[in-house]
C-alpha positions in Angstrom: 30.5 -18.0 -7.6 28.9 -19.6 -3.5 26.3 -22.0 -3.6 24.9 -19.3 -1.0 24.5 -17.5 -4.0 20.9 -19.0 -4.8 19.8 -18.9 -0.6 20.8 -15.0 -0.7 19.6 -13.7 -3.6 15.9 -15.5 -3.2 15.3 -14.1 0.9 16.5 -11.1 -0.8 13.0 -10.2 -1.8 12.1 -11.0 1.5 14.7 -8.5 3.5 14.1 -6.0 0.8 10.1 -6.1 2.1 10.5 -6.2 5.9 13.2 -3.1 5.0 10.7 -1.2 3.3 8.0 -1.8 5.6 10.4 -0.4 8.6 11.6 2.7 7.3 8.3 3.4 7.0 7.5 2.3 10.6 10.2 4.6 11.0 8.8 7.8 8.6 7.4 10.4 11.7 5.3 12.3 9.2 2.9 8.8 9.0 3.2 8.5 13.4 -0.1 10.3 15.4 0.4 12.5 18.2 -0.4 11.8 21.6 -3.0 14.4 21.7 -4.3 13.7 17.7 -4.5 10.0 19.1 -7.1 10.1 22.5 -8.8 11.8 20.3 -9.9 10.2 18.1 -10.0 7.4 20.5 -12.9 9.0 22.3 -14.4 10.1 19.2 -14.6 7.3 16.9 -14.6 3.6 19.7 -18.2 4.6 20.7 -18.3 4.2 17.1 -17.3 1.3 16.4 -19.1 -2.1 16.3 -19.6 -4.9 19.2 -17.5 -7.3 17.4 -14.1 -5.4 16.4 -11.9 -3.2 18.4 -10.1 -0.8 17.3 -5.7 -0.6 16.9 -4.9 2.4 18.4 -1.3 0.0 17.7 -1.6 0.9 13.8 -3.4 4.2 13.2 -1.0 6.6 11.8 -1.4 10.2 11.0 -0.8 12.5 8.8 -1.6 16.5 7.7 -2.4 16.7 4.3 -0.3 19.6 2.6 -2.1 22.5 0.1 -4.9 21.4 2.6 -5.3 24.2 5.2 -5.3 22.6 8.5 -6.3 18.7 8.3 -5.0 15.5 9.5 -5.0 12.7 7.9 -6.4 9.6 9.8 -6.5 6.0 9.9 -8.5 3.8 12.2 -8.0 -0.5 11.5 -11.4 -2.1 13.6 -10.0 -5.3 14.7 -12.0 -8.2 15.1 -8.6 -9.6 17.6 -6.0 -7.6 18.6 -2.0 -8.7 18.8 -2.4 -11.3 15.2 0.5 -12.0 13.6 -1.4 -13.0 10.4 -4.9 -14.2 9.0 -7.0 -11.6 11.1 -9.6 -9.7 10.5 -11.0 -6.2 11.0 -11.8 -2.2 8.8 -10.4 0.3 8.3 -11.7 3.7 8.7 -10.1 6.4 7.0 -10.7 9.9 8.7 -10.3 13.4 8.1 -9.5 15.5 10.8 -9.5 19.7 11.1 -6.2 19.4 12.8 -7.0 22.6 15.2 -9.5 20.7 17.1 -8.8 17.6 15.6 -12.8 17.3 15.4 -13.5 14.8 12.6 -14.9 16.0 9.9 -15.4 13.2 7.0 -15.1 9.6 7.6 -15.3 6.3 5.3 -15.9 2.4 6.3 -13.6 -0.1 4.2 -15.3 -3.0 5.5 -12.5 -6.5 5.3 -9.6 -3.4 4.2 -7.4 -4.5 7.3 -8.5 -8.5 6.7 -5.3 -10.9 5.9 -3.4 -14.2 5.4 -0.5 -15.8 5.1 0.2 -12.8 3.4 0.0 -9.9 5.8 -0.3 -6.3 6.4 2.6 -5.6 6.9 2.7 -1.2 6.9 0.6 1.1 6.3 0.8 4.7 5.0 -0.4 8.2 3.4 0.3 8.9 0.5 0.2 13.1 -0.3 1.6 13.2 -3.5 -0.3 16.6 -5.1 -2.8 14.4 -7.4 -4.5 17.0 -9.0 -7.5 15.5 -10.8 -8.7 18.8 -11.5 -8.9 22.7 -10.2 -10.1 22.5 -6.4 -9.2 18.3 -6.7 -6.6 17.7 -5.0 -6.7 13.3 -4.1 -4.6 11.6 -1.2 -3.6 8.3 -1.2 -3.5 5.3 0.8 -0.4 3.0 0.1 -1.1 -0.9 1.3 1.9 -3.5 2.0 1.7 -6.8 2.1 4.1 -9.6 2.4 4.2 -12.8 3.1 5.7 -16.1 5.3 7.1 -18.4 3.1 10.8 -19.1 2.2 11.3 -20.2 -0.8 7.7 -18.5 -2.4 9.4 -14.6 -1.1 6.9 -12.2 -2.0 6.0 -8.6 -1.1 2.7 -6.4 -3.0 1.9 -2.8 -2.1 -0.9 -1.1 -3.6 -2.4 2.5 -4.1 -6.1 3.1 -3.2 -6.9 6.8 -3.9 -9.8 9.0 -1.6 -11.0 13.0 -2.8 -14.1 14.6 -0.6 -16.2 14.5 -2.8 -20.0 17.6 -2.0 -18.1 16.8 1.4 -18.6 13.3 1.0 -15.1 11.0 1.3 -15.1 9.4 -0.9 -12.5 6.5 -2.3 -11.9 7.0 -5.9 -8.8 4.3 -7.1 -8.6 1.4 -5.3 -6.7 -1.9 -5.2 -3.8 -0.7 -7.3 -0.1 -2.2 -7.3 2.4 0.3 -7.0 5.7 -2.5 -6.5 5.2 -6.6 -6.7 8.2 -8.9 -6.3 8.2 -12.0 -5.3 9.6 -15.5 -6.8 10.4 -19.2 -6.3 13.8 -21.5 -5.6 14.6 -24.6 -4.7 16.4 -23.5 -0.9 19.5 -23.7 -2.4 19.7 -21.8 -5.1 17.8 -23.2 -8.5 15.0 -21.1 -9.5 13.8 -17.5 -10.1 12.5 -13.9 -9.3 10.7 -10.7 -10.6 9.9 -7.3 -9.8 7.5 -4.5 -11.2 7.6 -0.9 -9.8 4.5 1.8 -11.2 4.5 5.3 -10.5 1.6 7.5 -11.0 1.9 10.9 -13.3 -1.7 13.5 -13.6 -2.7 13.9 -17.6 -4.1 17.1 -19.4 -7.1 14.7 -20.9 -10.1 14.5 -18.2 -13.0 12.0 -18.6 -15.6 13.3 -16.1 -14.4 15.6 -14.9 -11.0 14.1 -13.8 -7.7 14.0 -15.6 -6.1 10.7 -16.7 -3.6 9.0 -15.1 -0.3 6.8 -16.6 0.5 4.0 -14.3 4.3 3.9 -16.4 5.3 -0.1 -15.6 9.0 -1.1 -14.4 9.8 -5.0 -14.1 12.6 -7.0 -14.3 13.7 -10.7 -13.9 15.7 -12.6 -13.6 16.8 -16.4 -12.8 19.2 -18.9 -11.1 21.0 -22.4 -10.9 23.2 -24.8 -11.1 26.1 -24.9 -13.2 28.3 -27.9 -14.4 30.8 -27.7 -11.5 28.0 -27.3 -8.5 28.4 -23.3 -7.8 25.4 -21.4 -8.7 24.8 -18.9 -11.1 22.7 -15.9 -11.8 21.6 -15.2 -15.5 20.5 -12.7 -17.4 18.8 -10.3 -15.8 14.9 -9.0 -18.1 13.5 -6.5 -18.4 10.1 -5.2 -19.4 8.8 -1.5 -20.0 4.9 -0.6 -20.1 2.9 1.9 -20.6 -0.9 2.0 -19.6 -3.7 5.0 -18.9 -6.3 5.0 -16.5 -10.2 7.1 -16.9 -12.7 8.5 -14.1 -15.7 6.9 -14.8 -17.3 8.7 -13.3 -17.1 6.8 -9.6 -13.9 5.8 -10.0 -10.9 4.8 -12.2 -11.7 1.8 -13.7 -7.9 -0.2 -12.8 -7.6 -2.7 -16.0 -7.1 -6.6 -14.8 -2.7 -6.0 -15.2 -2.5 -3.8 -13.3 -5.1 -4.0 -9.9 -4.3 -6.8 -7.4 
């Protein structure tokens, strides 16, 4: 096996993260129409703090299935525009009346768009049927981040969940890592790599009015090294599974440290 295997394997994680983000970017289901963009900017720009600028290029919109005439949108409020990393910014989450494009509910998430060497690459609405109770359905926001290091490739996706409660938009789940890929290698061959993916399912048990959520995790790890002939070889892949329960405590779902950003 060629020594180049190590390079390919080490770079694969980063390439995969970028590919996922690119596909998400191409998803027209998260693209704001010209009319929606104009309506949102008209309503939100006057409300932006003096030290923040609306980044219209990173706004996303998506119809909320199962919710009549409802459009979801995000509005990044950045300190500076067109910065690759080390950004400082907030994120406004909007729920709009789709026919009129008027804002019904909004929620400001301070510093949500701030990043560093592990930069925010993409925002994606998740409108899977998170039915938490009769008449209560949550929507999700997935935040994809990627690292910039070649020898320490890294990518992650965080999930947040939101509900409309007492007429107000509220975040009830924050910081749950639904995917995480990384590794460390010498840039030639020797290294170790890991990957974790997680899925959510609603359960029948209820705490404080909302159903429990089961988080199913699947993790793999592998390594590569030079053999006695100087060839780069891959060791056996290790696979593990885990399952944990999330319970609502009256204000939010408590995320165990092992699953949290």
